[in-house]
C-alpha positions as CSV (number, residue, x, y, z in Angstrom):
1,M,90.7,45.1,122.1
2,S,89.4,47.5,124.8
3,V,85.7,48.2,125.5
4,L,86.1,51.7,124.0
5,N,87.4,50.4,120.7
6,I,84.6,47.9,120.5
7,I,81.9,50.6,121.1
8,L,83.5,52.8,118.5
9,C,83.7,50.0,115.9
10,I,80.1,49.0,116.5
11,C,78.9,52.6,116.0
12,I,80.8,53.0,112.8
13,V,79.4,49.7,111.4
14,I,75.8,50.6,112.3
15,T,76.2,54.0,110.7
16,I,77.6,52.5,107.5
17,F,74.8,49.9,107.4
18,C,72.1,52.6,107.8
19,F,73.7,54.7,105.1
20,L,73.8,51.8,102.6
21,S,70.2,50.8,103.5
22,C,68.9,54.3,102.9
23,L,70.8,54.6,99.7
24,V,69.5,51.3,98.3
25,G,66.0,52.2,99.4
26,F,66.2,55.6,97.6
27,F,67.3,53.9,94.3
28,I,64.7,51.1,94.5
29,E,61.8,53.5,95.1
30,W,63.0,55.9,92.4
31,H,63.4,53.0,89.9
32,N,60.1,51.2,90.6
33,E,57.7,54.0,91.3
34,G,59.2,56.8,89.3
35,S,57.5,59.2,91.7
36,A,60.4,60.1,93.9
37,P,62.3,63.2,92.9
38,W,65.4,62.5,90.9
39,Y,67.6,64.5,93.2
40,L,66.6,62.6,96.3
41,P,69.3,59.9,96.0
42,L,71.9,62.6,95.3
43,L,70.7,64.5,98.4
44,G,71.2,61.4,100.4
45,L,74.7,61.1,99.1
46,F,75.5,64.4,100.7
47,I,73.4,64.4,103.9
48,I,74.2,60.9,105.1
49,P,78.1,61.1,104.7
50,A,78.0,64.4,106.4
51,S,76.1,62.8,109.3
52,I,78.6,60.0,109.4
53,L,81.5,62.4,109.5
54,F,79.8,64.5,112.3
55,L,79.2,61.3,114.3
56,F,82.7,60.1,113.7
57,I,84.2,63.4,115.0
58,I,82.1,63.3,118.1
59,M,83.0,59.6,118.8
60,K,86.6,60.3,118.1
61,E,86.7,63.2,120.6
62,F,84.8,61.1,123.2
63,Y,87.2,58.2,122.6
64,S,90.2,60.6,123.0
65,N,88.9,62.1,126.2
66,C,88.2,58.7,127.7
67,K,91.7,57.5,126.8
68,K,93.3,60.6,128.4
69,A,91.3,60.0,131.5
70,G,92.4,56.4,131.7
71,G,89.1,54.7,130.8
72,L,85.4,55.2,130.4
73,R,84.5,55.0,134.1
74,T,87.2,57.5,135.0
75,Y,86.1,59.9,132.3
76,L,82.5,59.8,133.4
77,A,83.5,60.3,137.0
78,L,85.6,63.3,136.1
79,Q,82.6,64.8,134.2
80,R,80.4,64.4,137.2
81,E,83.1,66.1,139.4
82,E,83.4,69.0,136.9
83,R,79.6,69.5,136.9
84,Q,79.7,69.7,140.7
85,R,82.5,72.2,140.6
86,Q,80.6,74.3,138.1
87,K,77.5,74.3,140.3
88,E,79.8,75.4,143.2
89,R,81.2,78.2,141.1
90,D,77.7,79.3,140.1
91,R,76.6,79.3,143.7
92,Q,79.6,81.4,144.8
93,L,79.0,83.9,142.0
94,E,75.4,84.2,143.0
95,E,76.5,84.8,146.6
96,E,79.1,87.4,145.5
97,N,76.4,89.2,143.4
98,K,74.1,89.3,146.4
99,E,76.8,90.6,148.7
100,Y,77.7,93.3,146.0
101,D,74.1,94.4,145.8
102,R,73.9,94.4,149.6
103,I,76.9,96.7,150.0
104,K,75.8,98.9,147.2
105,E,72.4,99.4,148.8
106,L,74.0,100.3,152.2
107,Y,76.3,102.8,150.4
108,Q,73.4,104.4,148.5
109,K,71.5,104.7,151.8
110,G,74.4,106.4,153.4
111,E,75.0,103.6,155.9
112,L,78.5,103.0,154.5
113,K,81.1,105.7,153.8
114,R,83.2,105.7,150.6
115,R,86.3,104.6,152.4
116,E,84.5,101.6,153.9
117,L,83.7,100.1,150.5
118,P,85.8,97.1,149.3
119,R,88.5,98.0,146.9
120,C,88.1,97.4,143.2
121,L,91.9,98.1,142.5
122,D,94.9,96.7,144.2
123,G,95.9,99.8,146.2
124,I,99.6,99.0,145.4
125,T,100.2,100.5,142.0
126,D,96.5,101.2,141.0
127,F,94.4,103.5,143.1
128,E,90.9,104.8,143.3
129,F,90.5,108.6,143.1
130,E,87.6,110.9,143.1
131,D,87.1,112.3,139.6
132,I,90.0,114.8,139.6
133,T,90.2,115.8,135.9
134,G,86.5,116.1,135.1
135,K,84.7,113.4,133.1
136,Y,87.8,111.1,133.3
137,E,90.2,113.0,131.1
138,T,92.6,111.0,129.0
139,F,95.9,109.7,130.3
140,K,98.0,112.1,128.3
141,D,99.1,113.9,131.5
142,L,101.8,112.3,133.6
143,I,101.5,114.1,136.9
144,Y,104.4,114.2,139.4
145,I,103.1,113.5,142.9
146,E,104.8,113.1,146.3
147,N,103.7,112.7,149.9
148,K,106.8,114.6,151.2
149,Y,109.2,117.0,149.6
150,N,112.0,115.4,147.6
151,E,114.8,117.9,146.9
152,N,116.5,115.8,144.2
153,I,113.5,115.3,142.0
154,N,112.0,118.8,142.5
155,S,115.3,120.4,141.6
156,F,115.3,118.4,138.4
157,F,111.8,119.5,137.4
158,L,112.6,123.2,138.2
159,R,115.6,123.1,136.0
160,H,114.3,121.0,133.1
161,Y,110.5,121.1,133.1
162,Q,110.2,123.2,130.0
163,N,112.6,120.9,128.1
164,I,110.9,117.6,128.8
165,E,109.4,116.4,125.5
166,L,107.6,113.1,125.2
167,K,106.3,111.2,122.2
168,H,102.6,110.6,121.3
169,G,101.4,113.9,122.9
170,L,102.1,112.8,126.5
171,R,103.0,115.6,128.9
172,V,104.6,115.8,132.3
173,I,102.7,118.0,134.8
174,F,104.7,119.6,137.6
175,L,102.1,121.3,139.7
176,P,104.3,124.0,141.5
177,L,105.1,125.6,138.1
178,D,101.7,125.1,136.6
179,V,100.0,126.8,139.5
180,E,102.3,129.8,139.0
181,R,101.3,130.0,135.3
182,L,97.7,129.7,136.3
183,K,98.0,133.1,138.0
184,E,98.7,134.7,134.6
185,K,95.8,136.9,133.9
186,A,95.3,135.6,130.3
187,I,94.9,132.0,131.5
188,T,92.9,132.9,134.6
189,D,90.4,134.9,132.6
190,Y,90.0,132.0,130.2
191,L,89.5,129.3,132.8
192,S,87.6,131.5,135.2
193,P,85.8,134.3,133.5
194,D,83.9,135.3,136.6
195,N,87.2,136.4,138.1
196,G,87.9,133.3,140.1
197,I,91.4,133.5,141.4
198,V,94.1,131.1,142.6
199,S,95.1,131.2,146.2
200,D,98.3,133.0,147.0
201,S,99.1,130.2,149.4
202,V,101.5,127.5,148.4
203,I,99.7,124.7,146.5
204,D,101.2,121.3,147.4
205,Y,100.3,117.7,146.5
206,S,97.8,117.4,149.3
207,F,95.3,118.5,146.6
208,L,95.8,115.1,144.8
209,L,96.3,113.1,148.0
210,D,93.0,114.3,149.4
211,K,91.3,112.9,146.3
212,L,92.2,109.4,147.2
213,C,89.2,107.3,148.0
214,Y,91.2,105.4,150.7
215,P,93.2,108.0,152.8
216,E,95.7,105.4,154.0
217,D,96.9,105.1,150.4
218,S,98.6,108.5,150.6
219,A,101.5,106.9,152.4
220,K,102.3,104.7,149.4
221,L,102.7,107.6,146.9
222,E,106.2,108.6,148.1
223,H,107.4,110.3,144.9
224,G,106.6,109.3,141.3
225,I,104.3,109.7,138.3
226,L,100.6,109.5,138.5
227,T,98.3,108.9,135.5
228,L,94.6,109.3,135.6
229,Y,92.3,107.7,133.1
230,G,89.0,105.8,132.9
231,G,86.1,105.6,135.2
232,R,85.1,102.7,137.5
233,N,81.9,101.9,139.4
234,N,82.7,100.6,142.9
235,H,79.4,99.5,144.5
236,G,77.6,102.5,143.0
237,A,80.5,105.0,143.7
238,E,82.0,106.5,140.6
239,T,85.8,106.7,140.8
240,Q,88.7,107.5,138.6
241,H,91.5,104.9,138.0
242,G,95.0,106.2,138.9
243,T,98.2,104.3,138.2
244,Y,101.3,105.2,140.2
245,Y,104.9,104.7,138.9
246,H,107.6,105.1,141.6
247,M,110.6,107.2,140.7
248,E,114.1,106.6,142.2
249,E,116.4,109.5,143.0
250,G,119.3,110.0,140.6
251,D,121.1,112.4,138.4
252,D,119.4,114.3,135.5
253,E,120.1,111.6,133.0
254,Q,118.7,108.8,135.2
255,L,115.6,110.8,136.1
256,M,114.9,111.6,132.4
257,A,115.4,107.9,131.5
258,Q,112.8,107.0,134.2
259,I,110.3,109.5,132.8
260,N,110.7,108.2,129.3
261,A,110.3,104.6,130.5
262,I,107.1,105.5,132.4
263,A,105.8,107.3,129.3
264,K,106.5,104.3,127.1
265,E,104.7,102.0,129.5
266,V,101.7,104.3,129.9
267,F,101.4,104.6,126.1
268,E,101.6,100.9,125.5
269,S,99.1,100.2,128.2
270,N,96.5,102.7,127.2
271,S,97.2,103.5,123.5
272,G,93.5,102.7,122.7
273,G,92.7,106.0,124.3
274,L,94.6,108.0,121.8
275,Y,93.2,106.6,118.6
276,S,89.6,106.1,117.4
277,T,88.4,103.5,114.9
278,I,85.1,105.4,114.4
279,Q,85.0,106.9,111.0
280,R,83.1,110.0,110.0
281,P,79.9,109.2,108.0
282,T,80.5,109.4,104.3
283,E,76.9,110.1,103.3
284,G,76.9,112.5,100.4
285,E,75.6,116.1,101.1
286,G,72.2,116.7,99.6
287,K,71.3,113.0,99.4
288,S,69.6,112.5,102.7
289,K,67.1,114.5,104.7
290,N,69.1,113.7,107.8
291,Y,72.5,114.7,106.4
292,A,73.0,117.7,108.7
293,D,72.0,115.7,111.8
294,S,74.4,112.8,110.9
295,Q,77.3,115.3,110.5
296,F,76.6,117.5,113.6
297,S,78.8,115.8,116.2
298,W,81.8,116.0,113.8
299,E,81.3,119.6,112.8
300,I,80.5,121.0,116.2
301,Y,83.9,119.9,117.6
302,S,86.0,120.9,114.7
303,I,88.6,123.4,115.8
304,V,87.6,126.6,114.1
305,D,90.0,129.5,113.7
306,E,88.6,131.4,116.7
307,I,89.4,128.5,119.1
308,K,92.6,127.1,117.7
309,E,95.0,130.0,118.7
310,R,93.7,130.2,122.3
311,I,93.9,126.4,122.9
312,E,97.3,126.2,121.4
313,K,98.6,128.9,123.7
314,L,97.4,127.0,126.7
315,E,98.7,123.6,125.5
316,Q,102.1,125.1,124.7
317,R,102.4,126.3,128.3
318,G,101.9,122.7,129.4
319,I,98.7,123.6,131.2
320,S,96.4,120.7,132.2
321,R,93.3,122.9,132.1
322,A,90.8,120.5,133.7
323,L,93.2,119.5,136.5
324,L,94.2,123.1,137.4
325,Q,90.6,124.3,137.3
326,E,90.0,122.0,140.3
327,M,92.5,124.2,142.2
328,L,90.7,127.5,141.6
329,Q,89.2,129.0,144.8
330,G,85.5,128.5,144.1
331,K,84.4,127.0,140.8
332,S,83.4,129.5,138.1
333,K,79.7,130.0,138.0
334,L,77.4,130.4,135.0
335,S,76.8,134.0,134.0
336,R,73.4,135.5,133.1
337,L,73.0,136.1,129.4
338,I,71.4,139.4,128.2
339,V,70.1,140.0,124.6
340,T,70.1,143.8,124.4
341,K,67.6,146.0,122.5
342,D,70.1,146.2,119.6
343,Y,70.7,142.4,119.8
344,R,74.1,142.3,121.4
345,I,74.8,139.2,123.5
346,I,76.2,140.2,126.8
347,L,77.4,138.0,129.8
348,P,77.2,140.5,132.7
349,D,78.7,138.2,135.3
350,Y,81.8,137.7,133.1
351,D,82.8,141.4,133.3
352,D,80.1,142.4,130.8
353,M,81.7,140.1,128.2
354,E,80.2,140.5,124.7
355,I,80.0,137.5,122.5
356,K,80.3,138.6,118.9
357,M,79.0,136.7,115.8
358,E,78.3,137.3,112.2
359,P,74.7,138.3,111.6
360,L,73.4,135.0,110.2
361,N,75.3,133.0,113.0
362,K,73.7,135.3,115.6
363,A,70.3,134.9,114.0
364,V,70.6,131.1,114.2
365,Y,71.7,131.4,117.8
366,L,68.8,133.7,118.8
367,L,66.4,131.3,117.1
368,F,67.6,128.4,119.2
369,L,67.7,130.6,122.3
370,K,64.0,131.4,121.8
371,H,63.2,127.6,121.6
372,A,64.2,126.2,125.0
373,D,63.0,122.7,124.0
374,G,65.3,122.7,121.0
375,I,64.8,122.1,117.3
376,K,65.3,118.9,115.3
377,F,67.3,119.5,112.2
378,K,64.9,117.6,110.1
379,H,62.3,120.3,111.0
380,L,64.5,123.2,110.2
381,S,62.5,124.3,107.2
382,D,59.5,124.9,109.5
383,Y,61.6,127.7,111.1
384,R,62.7,129.4,107.9
385,K,60.2,132.3,108.2
386,E,61.0,132.9,111.9
387,L,64.8,132.9,111.2
388,T,64.2,135.4,108.4
389,Q,62.4,137.7,110.7
390,I,65.1,137.5,113.3
391,Y,67.8,138.3,110.7
392,A,65.7,141.3,109.4
393,K,65.9,142.8,112.9
394,L,69.7,142.4,113.0
395,K,70.0,143.9,109.5
396,P,67.1,146.4,109.3
397,Y,68.2,147.9,105.9
398,G,66.9,145.0,103.9
399,I,67.6,141.4,102.8
400,N,69.0,140.6,99.4
401,D,68.8,137.5,97.3
402,K,72.2,136.2,98.6
403,V,70.9,136.4,102.2
404,I,67.7,134.7,101.3
405,Q,69.6,131.8,99.7
406,S,71.9,131.6,102.8
407,I,68.8,131.3,105.0
408,E,67.3,128.6,102.8
409,D,70.6,126.7,103.0
410,V,70.9,126.9,106.7
411,T,67.3,125.6,107.1
412,N,67.9,122.7,104.7
413,P,68.6,119.5,106.6
414,C,70.1,118.0,103.5
415,L,73.0,120.5,103.6
416,N,75.9,121.1,106.0
417,S,75.3,124.8,106.4
418,I,73.6,124.6,109.8
419,N,76.5,122.6,111.2
420,E,79.0,125.2,110.0
421,K,76.9,127.9,111.8
422,C,76.8,125.9,115.0
423,A,80.5,125.3,114.9
424,R,81.1,129.1,114.5
425,I,78.7,129.8,117.4
426,R,80.6,127.3,119.6
427,G,83.8,129.1,118.5
428,A,82.5,132.4,119.5
429,F,82.1,131.2,123.1
430,V,85.1,128.8,123.4
431,S,87.4,131.5,122.1
432,R,86.5,133.5,125.2
433,F,86.4,131.0,128.0
434,D,86.8,127.3,128.7
435,D,84.6,124.7,127.1
436,E,83.4,123.3,130.5
437,L,81.5,126.6,130.9
438,A,81.0,127.4,127.3
439,K,79.0,124.2,126.6
440,N,76.1,125.6,128.5
441,Y,75.8,128.5,126.0
442,Y,76.2,127.0,122.6
443,I,73.9,124.7,120.5
444,Y,74.3,121.0,121.1
445,G,72.5,117.7,121.0
446,F,72.8,114.1,120.1
447,R,72.0,112.5,116.7
448,G,68.3,112.2,116.1
449,E,67.5,114.5,119.0
450,A,66.5,118.1,119.1
451,K,69.6,120.4,119.3
452,K,69.3,123.0,122.0
453,I,71.1,125.5,124.2
454,S,71.1,124.0,127.7
455,L,71.5,127.3,129.6
456,S,68.5,127.7,132.0
457,R,66.2,130.3,130.6
458,D,66.0,131.8,134.1
459,L,69.4,133.2,133.3
460,V,68.4,134.7,130.0
461,T,67.0,138.2,129.7
462,W,65.6,139.8,126.5
463,E,65.7,143.6,126.8
464,E,62.6,145.3,125.4
């Protein structure tokens, strides 16, 4: 019998002996003294066998490991070596972290340029870009890119671009045609209400290639599909992850098959970006003082009627709004906002655009416009009198019982009325121009925080 077997047998015998000794002791004391609790022996029946089983499992695992290693001494030697390797790994990790912090500090001080930072992606199929689409737009857009003109693939897109239909909402973006559509006045006015225009010069793919964090990577993007998604932090530099899928030349059927294969791979790799497991709160209206606040983020982004038609028209054209906005000559600027004597809302720098709202919606908007620091929904009832006074100025011929009830509802944090008004207010702006600009004008805020209009009050004028 081996040494390991002898040790295991001795441990088992000692454990059984201790168990029997304890059990006998419990019964003797309980019988003689009558003072020990009656359940103590029963407790021992459970605790001690459990301890034996636990010890047996540990010893069996130890025995098995020793046997695999070829003996006790070999096993212990291997354990010592593993501890040494772990110490070395910990040391290397600590050195890597120190080096990362050193490079990050140099970059933040301006002593290292962006292109001098170590890569965090392979630079073969995955590349680092500056944020092209604005806040790391989802991967639904498959953007054709090339570093030199390819007649075969460009001809395919020019002939079939409008007929390419992919599953799961994915879209192919072919920039030459999209740029031409961007020049349509209806689209330009929506994306750039301050009359920003697209250059009449030819837009080529240098726009995308110039966004590469490592310029030498442009030589690798010969002709293929680029997807942009997700943000990364490379030593303090925020970058966007781009994955490149090379396309081979071929006939129309072969090119379409490649696009479908790429779309399938993109969807399978990133499908988590299309679906959300977060469910809307189900708290019943009127049951909580914070009901309106808990529902705000859901209601504010609901596609109200005023927005839906305009957005659908843009999407049907295949326009990647955030991407093409980057191509506008000069970014659109925020307009001043004027509240006229008769309480019209005018944006003079957007060609005197008037934002129209229903009276109660406008009254709510003007209330929040007056309070630059915002208003917490749970305190809405404190502003009921002020809201009534604002509404009275909008409707000077009197307030009836129905209006009074509506004002009470909108200032009741237990109801959803305030969210409906905020959604309508957002719709009034987003129906006229893109949300990237509009978000500065409508009411917004996070749960538990004051909701406010972020537009600087230096840009707001109240006519007397």
